[in-house]
mmCIF file as Biopython writes it, N, C-alpha, C and O atoms, coordinates in Angstrom:
data_model
#
loop_
_atom_site.group_PDB
_atom_site.id
_atom_site.type_symbol
_atom_site.label_atom_id
_atom_site.label_alt_id
_atom_site.label_comp_id
_atom_site.label_asym_id
_atom_site.label_entity_id
_atom_site.label_seq_id
_atom_site.pdbx_PDB_ins_code
_atom_site.Cartn_x
_atom_site.Cartn_y
_atom_site.Cartn_z
_atom_site.occupancy
_atom_site.B_iso_or_equiv
_atom_site.auth_seq_id
_atom_site.auth_asym_id
_atom_site.pdbx_PDB_model_num
ATOM 1   N N  . UNK A ? 1  ? 0.865  -1.230 0.199   1.0 0.0 1  A 1 
ATOM 2   C CA . UNK A ? 1  ? -0.145 0.064  -0.070  1.0 0.0 1  A 1 
ATOM 3   C C  . UNK A ? 1  ? 0.873  1.355  0.103   1.0 0.0 1  A 1 
ATOM 4   O O  . UNK A ? 1  ? 0.546  2.417  -0.427  1.0 0.0 1  A 1 
ATOM 5   N N  . UNK A ? 2  ? 1.968  1.271  0.762   1.0 0.0 2  A 1 
ATOM 6   C CA . UNK A ? 2  ? 2.717  2.495  0.806   1.0 0.0 2  A 1 
ATOM 7   C C  . UNK A ? 2  ? 3.188  2.949  -0.592  1.0 0.0 2  A 1 
ATOM 8   O O  . UNK A ? 2  ? 3.084  4.093  -1.034  1.0 0.0 2  A 1 
ATOM 9   N N  . UNK A ? 3  ? 3.714  1.894  -1.215  1.0 0.0 3  A 1 
ATOM 10  C CA . UNK A ? 3  ? 4.220  2.542  -2.599  1.0 0.0 3  A 1 
ATOM 11  C C  . UNK A ? 3  ? 3.091  3.245  -3.607  1.0 0.0 3  A 1 
ATOM 12  O O  . UNK A ? 3  ? 3.375  4.043  -4.500  1.0 0.0 3  A 1 
ATOM 13  N N  . UNK A ? 4  ? 1.773  2.787  -3.279  1.0 0.0 4  A 1 
ATOM 14  C CA . UNK A ? 4  ? 0.853  3.209  -4.286  1.0 0.0 4  A 1 
ATOM 15  C C  . UNK A ? 4  ? 0.629  4.666  -3.635  1.0 0.0 4  A 1 
ATOM 16  O O  . UNK A ? 4  ? 0.544  5.680  -4.328  1.0 0.0 4  A 1 
ATOM 17  N N  . UNK A ? 5  ? 0.558  4.663  -2.464  1.0 0.0 5  A 1 
ATOM 18  C CA . UNK A ? 5  ? 0.368  6.190  -1.823  1.0 0.0 5  A 1 
ATOM 19  C C  . UNK A ? 5  ? 1.603  7.185  -2.029  1.0 0.0 5  A 1 
ATOM 20  O O  . UNK A ? 5  ? 1.455  8.407  -2.007  1.0 0.0 5  A 1 
ATOM 21  N N  . UNK A ? 6  ? 2.835  6.554  -2.233  1.0 0.0 6  A 1 
ATOM 22  C CA . UNK A ? 6  ? 3.860  7.510  -2.582  1.0 0.0 6  A 1 
ATOM 23  C C  . UNK A ? 6  ? 3.631  7.791  -4.146  1.0 0.0 6  A 1 
ATOM 24  O O  . UNK A ? 6  ? 3.819  8.954  -4.502  1.0 0.0 6  A 1 
ATOM 25  N N  . UNK A ? 7  ? 3.272  6.917  -5.053  1.0 0.0 7  A 1 
ATOM 26  C CA . UNK A ? 7  ? 2.894  7.085  -6.309  1.0 0.0 7  A 1 
ATOM 27  C C  . UNK A ? 7  ? 1.702  8.405  -6.606  1.0 0.0 7  A 1 
ATOM 28  O O  . UNK A ? 7  ? 1.654  9.205  -7.540  1.0 0.0 7  A 1 
ATOM 29  N N  . UNK A ? 8  ? 0.955  8.271  -5.606  1.0 0.0 8  A 1 
ATOM 30  C CA . UNK A ? 8  ? -0.156 9.042  -5.494  1.0 0.0 8  A 1 
ATOM 31  C C  . UNK A ? 8  ? 0.264  10.510 -5.303  1.0 0.0 8  A 1 
ATOM 32  O O  . UNK A ? 8  ? -0.190 11.461 -5.940  1.0 0.0 8  A 1 
ATOM 33  N N  . UNK A ? 9  ? 1.097  10.552 -4.435  1.0 0.0 9  A 1 
ATOM 34  C CA . UNK A ? 9  ? 1.613  11.727 -3.939  1.0 0.0 9  A 1 
ATOM 35  C C  . UNK A ? 9  ? 2.169  12.452 -5.125  1.0 0.0 9  A 1 
ATOM 36  O O  . UNK A ? 9  ? 1.836  13.579 -5.493  1.0 0.0 9  A 1 
ATOM 37  N N  . UNK A ? 10 ? 3.098  11.631 -5.701  1.0 0.0 10 A 1 
ATOM 38  C CA . UNK A ? 10 ? 3.843  12.090 -6.923  1.0 0.0 10 A 1 
ATOM 39  C C  . UNK A ? 10 ? 3.013  12.641 -7.994  1.0 0.0 10 A 1 
ATOM 40  O O  . UNK A ? 10 ? 3.434  13.594 -8.650  1.0 0.0 10 A 1 
ATOM 41  N N  . UNK A ? 11 ? 1.744  12.065 -8.252  1.0 0.0 11 A 1 
ATOM 42  C CA . UNK A ? 11 ? 0.577  12.628 -9.104  1.0 0.0 11 A 1 
ATOM 43  C C  . UNK A ? 11 ? -0.298 13.798 -8.659  1.0 0.0 11 A 1 
ATOM 44  O O  . UNK A ? 11 ? -1.164 14.374 -9.317  1.0 0.0 11 A 1 
ATOM 45  N N  . UNK A ? 12 ? 0.118  14.042 -7.358  1.0 0.0 12 A 1 
ATOM 46  C CA . UNK A ? 12 ? -0.665 15.270 -6.843  1.0 0.0 12 A 1 
ATOM 47  C C  . UNK A ? 12 ? -2.095 14.781 -6.340  1.0 0.0 12 A 1 
ATOM 48  O O  . UNK A ? 12 ? -3.056 15.550 -6.378  1.0 0.0 12 A 1 
ATOM 49  N N  . UNK A ? 13 ? -2.179 13.760 -5.971  1.0 0.0 13 A 1 
ATOM 50  C CA . UNK A ? 13 ? -3.575 13.258 -5.215  1.0 0.0 13 A 1 
ATOM 51  C C  . UNK A ? 13 ? -3.749 13.855 -3.830  1.0 0.0 13 A 1 
ATOM 52  O O  . UNK A ? 13 ? -2.991 13.417 -2.965  1.0 0.0 13 A 1 
ATOM 53  N N  . UNK A ? 14 ? -4.491 14.641 -3.538  1.0 0.0 14 A 1 
ATOM 54  C CA . UNK A ? 14 ? -4.540 15.444 -2.321  1.0 0.0 14 A 1 
ATOM 55  C C  . UNK A ? 14 ? -4.568 14.646 -0.836  1.0 0.0 14 A 1 
ATOM 56  O O  . UNK A ? 14 ? -3.922 14.993 0.153   1.0 0.0 14 A 1 
ATOM 57  N N  . UNK A ? 15 ? -5.310 13.702 -0.909  1.0 0.0 15 A 1 
ATOM 58  C CA . UNK A ? 15 ? -5.377 12.958 0.425   1.0 0.0 15 A 1 
ATOM 59  C C  . UNK A ? 15 ? -4.147 12.095 0.578   1.0 0.0 15 A 1 
ATOM 60  O O  . UNK A ? 15 ? -3.884 11.748 1.729   1.0 0.0 15 A 1 
ATOM 61  N N  . UNK A ? 16 ? -3.296 11.664 -0.465  1.0 0.0 16 A 1 
ATOM 62  C CA . UNK A ? 16 ? -2.305 10.812 -0.398  1.0 0.0 16 A 1 
ATOM 63  C C  . UNK A ? 16 ? -1.376 11.047 0.498   1.0 0.0 16 A 1 
ATOM 64  O O  . UNK A ? 16 ? -1.131 10.065 1.198   1.0 0.0 16 A 1 
ATOM 65  N N  . UNK A ? 17 ? -0.556 12.323 0.814   1.0 0.0 17 A 1 
ATOM 66  C CA . UNK A ? 17 ? 0.135  12.336 1.718   1.0 0.0 17 A 1 
ATOM 67  C C  . UNK A ? 17 ? -0.083 12.045 3.278   1.0 0.0 17 A 1 
ATOM 68  O O  . UNK A ? 17 ? 0.771  11.549 4.012   1.0 0.0 17 A 1 
ATOM 69  N N  . UNK A ? 18 ? -1.424 12.452 3.676   1.0 0.0 18 A 1 
ATOM 70  C CA . UNK A ? 18 ? -1.796 12.064 4.926   1.0 0.0 18 A 1 
ATOM 71  C C  . UNK A ? 18 ? -2.058 10.773 4.907   1.0 0.0 18 A 1 
ATOM 72  O O  . UNK A ? 18 ? -1.741 10.185 5.941   1.0 0.0 18 A 1 
ATOM 73  N N  . UNK A ? 19 ? -2.593 10.059 3.963   1.0 0.0 19 A 1 
ATOM 74  C CA . UNK A ? 19 ? -2.783 8.462  4.118   1.0 0.0 19 A 1 
ATOM 75  C C  . UNK A ? 19 ? -1.486 7.855  4.088   1.0 0.0 19 A 1 
ATOM 76  O O  . UNK A ? 19 ? -1.200 6.990  4.915   1.0 0.0 19 A 1 
ATOM 77  N N  . UNK A ? 20 ? -0.684 8.225  3.218   1.0 0.0 20 A 1 
ATOM 78  C CA . UNK A ? 20 ? 0.587  7.550  3.391   1.0 0.0 20 A 1 
ATOM 79  C C  . UNK A ? 20 ? 1.432  7.653  4.805   1.0 0.0 20 A 1 
ATOM 80  O O  . UNK A ? 20 ? 2.053  6.688  5.252   1.0 0.0 20 A 1 
ATOM 81  N N  . UNK A ? 21 ? 1.385  8.851  5.410   1.0 0.0 21 A 1 
ATOM 82  C CA . UNK A ? 21 ? 2.022  9.076  6.623   1.0 0.0 21 A 1 
ATOM 83  C C  . UNK A ? 21 ? 1.167  8.583  7.893   1.0 0.0 21 A 1 
ATOM 84  O O  . UNK A ? 21 ? 1.640  8.544  9.029   1.0 0.0 21 A 1 
ATOM 85  N N  . UNK A ? 22 ? -0.176 8.202  7.559   1.0 0.0 22 A 1 
ATOM 86  C CA . UNK A ? 22 ? -0.681 7.360  8.581   1.0 0.0 22 A 1 
ATOM 87  C C  . UNK A ? 22 ? -0.249 5.780  8.348   1.0 0.0 22 A 1 
ATOM 88  O O  . UNK A ? 22 ? 0.040  5.020  9.272   1.0 0.0 22 A 1 
ATOM 89  N N  . UNK A ? 23 ? -0.257 5.487  7.196   1.0 0.0 23 A 1 
ATOM 90  C CA . UNK A ? 23 ? 0.261  3.910  7.214   1.0 0.0 23 A 1 
ATOM 91  C C  . UNK A ? 23 ? 1.796  3.737  7.571   1.0 0.0 23 A 1 
ATOM 92  O O  . UNK A ? 23 ? 2.239  2.652  7.949   1.0 0.0 23 A 1 
ATOM 93  N N  . UNK A ? 24 ? 2.581  4.868  7.431   1.0 0.0 24 A 1 
ATOM 94  C CA . UNK A ? 24 ? 3.935  4.732  7.601   1.0 0.0 24 A 1 
ATOM 95  C C  . UNK A ? 24 ? 4.148  4.517  9.149   1.0 0.0 24 A 1 
ATOM 96  O O  . UNK A ? 24 ? 5.196  3.979  9.506   1.0 0.0 24 A 1 
ATOM 97  N N  . UNK A ? 25 ? 3.136  4.937  10.171  1.0 0.0 25 A 1 
ATOM 98  C CA . UNK A ? 25 ? 3.310  4.767  11.584  1.0 0.0 25 A 1 
ATOM 99  C C  . UNK A ? 25 ? 2.988  3.269  11.703  1.0 0.0 25 A 1 
ATOM 100 O O  . UNK A ? 25 ? 3.269  2.778  12.797  1.0 0.0 25 A 1 
ATOM 101 N N  . UNK A ? 26 ? 2.472  2.483  10.817  1.0 0.0 26 A 1 
ATOM 102 C CA . UNK A ? 26 ? 1.778  1.051  11.344  1.0 0.0 26 A 1 
ATOM 103 C C  . UNK A ? 26 ? 2.826  0.196  10.367  1.0 0.0 26 A 1 
ATOM 104 O O  . UNK A ? 26 ? 2.465  -0.980 10.416  1.0 0.0 26 A 1 
ATOM 105 N N  . UNK A ? 27 ? 3.802  0.318  9.638   1.0 0.0 27 A 1 
ATOM 106 C CA . UNK A ? 27 ? 4.601  -0.464 9.249   1.0 0.0 27 A 1 
ATOM 107 C C  . UNK A ? 27 ? 6.127  -0.411 9.493   1.0 0.0 27 A 1 
ATOM 108 O O  . UNK A ? 27 ? 6.521  0.688  9.884   1.0 0.0 27 A 1 
ATOM 109 N N  . UNK A ? 28 ? 6.962  -1.262 9.361   1.0 0.0 28 A 1 
ATOM 110 C CA . UNK A ? 28 ? 8.439  -1.299 9.588   1.0 0.0 28 A 1 
ATOM 111 C C  . UNK A ? 28 ? 9.259  -0.201 8.393   1.0 0.0 28 A 1 
ATOM 112 O O  . UNK A ? 28 ? 8.833  0.145  7.291   1.0 0.0 28 A 1 
ATOM 113 N N  . UNK A ? 29 ? 10.479 0.149  9.027   1.0 0.0 29 A 1 
ATOM 114 C CA . UNK A ? 29 ? 11.156 0.967  8.179   1.0 0.0 29 A 1 
ATOM 115 C C  . UNK A ? 29 ? 11.684 0.257  6.976   1.0 0.0 29 A 1 
ATOM 116 O O  . UNK A ? 29 ? 11.843 0.811  5.888   1.0 0.0 29 A 1 
ATOM 117 N N  . UNK A ? 30 ? 12.016 -1.316 7.289   1.0 0.0 30 A 1 
ATOM 118 C CA . UNK A ? 30 ? 12.204 -2.108 6.120   1.0 0.0 30 A 1 
ATOM 119 C C  . UNK A ? 30 ? 11.077 -2.129 5.183   1.0 0.0 30 A 1 
ATOM 120 O O  . UNK A ? 30 ? 11.404 -2.050 3.999   1.0 0.0 30 A 1 
ATOM 121 N N  . UNK A ? 31 ? 9.825  -2.217 5.441   1.0 0.0 31 A 1 
ATOM 122 C CA . UNK A ? 31 ? 8.734  -2.100 4.589   1.0 0.0 31 A 1 
ATOM 123 C C  . UNK A ? 31 ? 8.759  -0.817 3.856   1.0 0.0 31 A 1 
ATOM 124 O O  . UNK A ? 31 ? 8.554  -0.881 2.644   1.0 0.0 31 A 1 
ATOM 125 N N  . UNK A ? 32 ? 8.964  0.269  4.361   1.0 0.0 32 A 1 
ATOM 126 C CA . UNK A ? 32 ? 8.756  1.608  3.630   1.0 0.0 32 A 1 
ATOM 127 C C  . UNK A ? 32 ? 9.958  1.652  2.628   1.0 0.0 32 A 1 
ATOM 128 O O  . UNK A ? 32 ? 9.781  2.054  1.478   1.0 0.0 32 A 1 
ATOM 129 N N  . UNK A ? 33 ? 11.078 1.269  3.036   1.0 0.0 33 A 1 
ATOM 130 C CA . UNK A ? 33 ? 12.212 1.258  2.084   1.0 0.0 33 A 1 
ATOM 131 C C  . UNK A ? 33 ? 11.939 0.196  0.839   1.0 0.0 33 A 1 
ATOM 132 O O  . UNK A ? 33 ? 12.286 0.645  -0.253  1.0 0.0 33 A 1 
ATOM 133 N N  . UNK A ? 34 ? 11.463 -0.927 0.828   1.0 0.0 34 A 1 
ATOM 134 C CA . UNK A ? 34 ? 11.042 -1.536 -0.074  1.0 0.0 34 A 1 
ATOM 135 C C  . UNK A ? 34 ? 9.841  -1.053 -0.917  1.0 0.0 34 A 1 
ATOM 136 O O  . UNK A ? 34 ? 9.636  -1.342 -2.096  1.0 0.0 34 A 1 
ATOM 137 N N  . UNK A ? 35 ? 9.235  -0.431 -0.283  1.0 0.0 35 A 1 
ATOM 138 C CA . UNK A ? 35 ? 8.210  0.219  -0.964  1.0 0.0 35 A 1 
ATOM 139 C C  . UNK A ? 35 ? 8.476  1.294  -1.750  1.0 0.0 35 A 1 
ATOM 140 O O  . UNK A ? 35 ? 7.860  1.544  -2.786  1.0 0.0 35 A 1 
ATOM 141 N N  . UNK A ? 36 ? 9.580  2.096  -1.198  1.0 0.0 36 A 1 
ATOM 142 C CA . UNK A ? 36 ? 10.007 3.442  -2.001  1.0 0.0 36 A 1 
ATOM 143 C C  . UNK A ? 36 ? 10.761 2.711  -3.164  1.0 0.0 36 A 1 
ATOM 144 O O  . UNK A ? 36 ? 10.638 3.295  -4.241  1.0 0.0 36 A 1 
ATOM 145 N N  . UNK A ? 37 ? 11.523 1.552  -3.195  1.0 0.0 37 A 1 
ATOM 146 C CA . UNK A ? 37 ? 12.241 0.942  -4.207  1.0 0.0 37 A 1 
ATOM 147 C C  . UNK A ? 37 ? 11.218 0.549  -5.405  1.0 0.0 37 A 1 
ATOM 148 O O  . UNK A ? 37 ? 11.522 0.808  -6.569  1.0 0.0 37 A 1 
ATOM 149 N N  . UNK A ? 38 ? 10.066 -0.051 -5.092  1.0 0.0 38 A 1 
ATOM 150 C CA . UNK A ? 38 ? 9.218  -0.405 -5.781  1.0 0.0 38 A 1 
ATOM 151 C C  . UNK A ? 38 ? 8.542  0.618  -6.532  1.0 0.0 38 A 1 
ATOM 152 O O  . UNK A ? 38 ? 8.313  0.550  -7.739  1.0 0.0 38 A 1 
ATOM 153 N N  . UNK A ? 39 ? 8.225  1.591  -5.753  1.0 0.0 39 A 1 
ATOM 154 C CA . UNK A ? 39 ? 7.746  2.758  -6.466  1.0 0.0 39 A 1 
ATOM 155 C C  . UNK A ? 39 ? 8.413  3.419  -7.420  1.0 0.0 39 A 1 
ATOM 156 O O  . UNK A ? 39 ? 7.872  3.936  -8.397  1.0 0.0 39 A 1 
ATOM 157 N N  . UNK A ? 40 ? 9.889  3.435  -7.122  1.0 0.0 40 A 1 
ATOM 158 C CA . UNK A ? 40 ? 10.695 4.069  -8.215  1.0 0.0 40 A 1 
ATOM 159 C C  . UNK A ? 40 ? 10.732 3.453  -9.414  1.0 0.0 40 A 1 
ATOM 160 O O  . UNK A ? 40 ? 10.733 4.004  -10.515 1.0 0.0 40 A 1 
ATOM 161 N N  . UNK A ? 41 ? 10.773 1.945  -9.107  1.0 0.0 41 A 1 
ATOM 162 C CA . UNK A ? 41 ? 11.000 0.969  -10.340 1.0 0.0 41 A 1 
ATOM 163 C C  . UNK A ? 41 ? 9.388  0.811  -11.124 1.0 0.0 41 A 1 
ATOM 164 O O  . UNK A ? 41 ? 9.302  0.152  -12.160 1.0 0.0 41 A 1 
ATOM 165 N N  . UNK A ? 42 ? 8.469  1.312  -10.668 1.0 0.0 42 A 1 
ATOM 166 C CA . UNK A ? 42 ? 7.164  1.220  -11.224 1.0 0.0 42 A 1 
ATOM 167 C C  . UNK A ? 42 ? 6.972  1.866  -12.646 1.0 0.0 42 A 1 
ATOM 168 O O  . UNK A ? 42 ? 7.406  3.012  -12.759 1.0 0.0 42 A 1 
ATOM 169 N N  . UNK A ? 43 ? 6.474  1.379  -13.574 1.0 0.0 43 A 1 
ATOM 170 C CA . UNK A ? 43 ? 6.343  1.874  -14.926 1.0 0.0 43 A 1 
ATOM 171 C C  . UNK A ? 43 ? 4.877  1.827  -15.177 1.0 0.0 43 A 1 
ATOM 172 O O  . UNK A ? 43 ? 4.356  0.781  -14.789 1.0 0.0 43 A 1 
ATOM 173 N N  . UNK A ? 44 ? 3.960  2.826  -15.813 1.0 0.0 44 A 1 
ATOM 174 C CA . UNK A ? 44 ? 2.914  2.379  -16.376 1.0 0.0 44 A 1 
ATOM 175 C C  . UNK A ? 44 ? 3.034  1.425  -17.346 1.0 0.0 44 A 1 
ATOM 176 O O  . UNK A ? 44 ? 4.116  1.324  -17.923 1.0 0.0 44 A 1 
ATOM 177 N N  . UNK A ? 45 ? 1.887  0.517  -17.709 1.0 0.0 45 A 1 
ATOM 178 C CA . UNK A ? 45 ? 1.945  -0.211 -18.772 1.0 0.0 45 A 1 
ATOM 179 C C  . UNK A ? 45 ? 1.943  0.464  -20.183 1.0 0.0 45 A 1 
ATOM 180 O O  . UNK A ? 45 ? 1.288  1.461  -20.485 1.0 0.0 45 A 1 
ATOM 181 N N  . UNK A ? 46 ? 2.711  -0.183 -20.926 1.0 0.0 46 A 1 
ATOM 182 C CA . UNK A ? 46 ? 2.848  0.627  -22.235 1.0 0.0 46 A 1 
ATOM 183 C C  . UNK A ? 46 ? 3.765  1.758  -22.417 1.0 0.0 46 A 1 
ATOM 184 O O  . UNK A ? 46 ? 3.792  2.462  -23.427 1.0 0.0 46 A 1 
ATOM 185 N N  . UNK A ? 47 ? 4.534  1.897  -21.361 1.0 0.0 47 A 1 
ATOM 186 C CA . UNK A ? 47 ? 5.461  3.202  -21.358 1.0 0.0 47 A 1 
ATOM 187 C C  . UNK A ? 47 ? 6.841  2.665  -21.232 1.0 0.0 47 A 1 
ATOM 188 O O  . UNK A ? 47 ? 7.802  3.434  -21.200 1.0 0.0 47 A 1 
#
C-alpha cells in the first residue's frame, strides 16, 4: 500500500500524503524502504 500512496503523492492526489503518513506509522522501516524502491521502479503499462 505504501508504494501506491507514494505514487499518488507524486501525481498530486490531495489525500495521499496524509494517508501515506498514517500508514508509515503502522509498518516497519524495512517495508517503507522496499515500497520506495518498488515505487521508483514502477512504470505504467505501455510506457
